[in-house]
N, C-alpha and C positions, 0 to 999 in steps of 0.2 A: 728541862733543857731541850731545845730544839736541835735535832740532828739533821743536817742537810743531806738528803738522799743523793743528790747529784755529786756532792763531795765524797760520799762513801763509794759511789760507783767509780769516781775518778781514782780513788785509792786502790780500787780493785782492777784498774787498768782499762776500764771501759771508756771509749771515745765516742762522743755524740756524732751520729751520722756514719760511723765506721763499724761500730759493734752492734750486733743484733742481740737483743735481750728477750728471752722467752718469758711468758707470763709467770711460769713457775719460779723462775729465777728472781723476778721482781717481787713476787710474793715472799720468797725466802729472805730477800733483803729487807723487806718491810718487817718481817717477823724478828730478825736479829737486831734491827734498829729498836724495836719495842723492847726486846729483851735487854739490850745494852743499856737503855735508859734506866732500867730497874737496878742495874749493877753499879751505877756511877756513884762515887763518893767525892765530888769535886771540892777542891780546896786550893787556895792560893795565898801568896804572901809577897811582900816587896820591902825593899829598903832603899831610901834615897840618900845619895852622897852629895853633900854640898860643896866639897872641895875636890876639884878635878885639875890634874896637871897633865897636859898633852905635849908630847914631843915626838920626834921622828921615830923613836924606838917603840913607843907605845903610850898607853893611857894609865896614869897612876891615880889611885884612889887612896890617899893617905889615911883616911878614917878607918880603912879596913886593912891597911898595909898590903895593898893589892895592886899588882901591875898587870894590865892587859896588853900583851905584846902583839906587834904586827902592824903593818901599814893599813890593812883593811879596817881594823877597829879605829885606828887614828882617823881615817877618812870618814868613817861613820859618825864619829863623835866630835869632829873638829870644831864645830860651832856650838857645842853644848856647854851650858853653864853648870848643869847638874847631871848626874848619872844615876839611874835607878836599876837595881838588879831585881828581877822578877822570878818567881817560881810558881808553877802550877802543876796540878796532878788530878787524875780522876780516881786515884786509889787503886788497890790491888785486886778488887773483886772481879772486874771485867777480864783482866789478863789471866786470872786463875780459871775462869770459865773457858777462855780461849784454849788454854792448855788442856783442860778436861775434855773439850770437844775433840781436840787433835788426838789425844790419847785413845779416844773411843773410835777413831777413824772417821769422824765427821769433819773432813777437811774443808769442805765448802763452808759449813757453818763457822768453823774456826777462823777461816780467812775473812769472812764477811764481818764477824764480830770484832776482829782485830781492826778492820777498817773503820768500824763504828767508833772504836776507841780513839783512833787517830783523829777523827773529826771532833770528837768530844773534847779532847785535851786542848785542841786549838781553840775551841769555843770558850773554854775556861780561861785560857790565856788572853783571848780577845776581850772578854768581859773585864778582866783586870786592867787591860790596856785602856779600855774606855774610861775606867775610873781614873787612871793616871792622866789621861787626856784632859779631863775636866779639871783635875788638880793643877796640872801644868798651866792650863789656860788662865786660871786665877792668878798665877804668878808671872804671866806674860810670856810663857813658853809654848812651843809646839813639840810634841814628842816624835821620836823616830820610831821605826819599826823595830821589832825584837831582833837583836843580833846574838847568836848563840855560839858556844864553843863548837869548833868543827867547821864553821863558815870561813871561807877564805883561808888566811894564814893565822887565824886564832886557834891554837891547838886545843884538841879535845881535852887534854889534861887540865885545862883551865877550869873544867867542871868542878874539880875538888875545891878550889879556892872560892869559886862563885857560890857553891852550896854552903860553905862555911860562912861566907860574908852575909848571906841572906837568911841564915839559919833554916835551911830547907828541911832539916830533920824534924822541925816543929810541925810540918804538915806531912811527915812520913816519907820524904824523899831522901834516899841515900845514893851514894856514888860507889860503883864497884871498883875493883883494882884496875880494870881496863877503862875506867873513866866513863862508863855508861851509867844511865840513871835507872833507879828502881824506885817505884814501879816504872815499867818501861814507858807507859803512857804518861810521861811527865816532861816538863819543859823548864829549863833555867835559861834566862836570857838577859840581855843588857839593853836598856832603853835610855836614850838620851833626851834631855830637856833642851831643845834647840832654840837658840835665840834668833835664828834666821827664818823668815817666812817660807822660804823655798825648801826647807828641810835638807836632808842629806842628799848627796849626789846620786847614789844608787837607791832605788826604791823597791827592787825585786831581789829577794834573798837568793833566788836561784842564779842570779847574775854572778854571785861569788863562787858558785860551784862549777867545777870543771867537768862534771859528769853530764854532758849535754845530751846523752842518750838515755838518761834516767827515765824510767816509766812514770815516776812521780813528779817529774819536772812540771812546774806550773807556768801557765801563760799569764797568770794574774799576779797578785801581790802577796800570795801565801805560799809558803814552802811546805811540801808534803813530808819533808824530813824534819822531825822534831828534835832539835838539839843533839843530833848525832845518833839518836835512837831511831832505827828504821821503823816506819809506821806499821 
């Protein structure tokens, strides 16, 4: 798997043209990218729902006895004929190493490796989404971007039901009592199969988030917060 060094630096809070990076720091980033790659155990799964009922209160998936509440998810899926729940993870080994480094007082290494994990799980989810894009195209659809619990007015508590609906436990993902995902570098999201060429109204996940001063806020089309788990 290719890890994007620029994305790792962005997760670390570095801004092009504004942050000066020493050669030793860049070497350290390169080292932990290489280390992180050896610790990855990427896996993903998905489930497509062919029956979708949308009303003002939310989106209902009768096949899973699941209701996704809120106006934002309604807006996101309003033109979708199918809905797909996706789950992706890089496994627990990297975060175990992050904890080990932190406990040894190697805070810089711990932080950098954590950022590597954040980019890696996005890559796993993106690869799955490319697969879904091709599958949807064969059926005359375009896919939306991933919408996750905690975005807009879709409560984080939805993680429990989404995980059950996609059988996320099969790839080692569990949900805590506080509705966070374990391993932490995991994603569970909702992708629509859209019948309109223009796609959904909002294409930037960060547009749903009220934390406009967030250090991870992206100017592009990816969100640095993965499914309510901080990167």
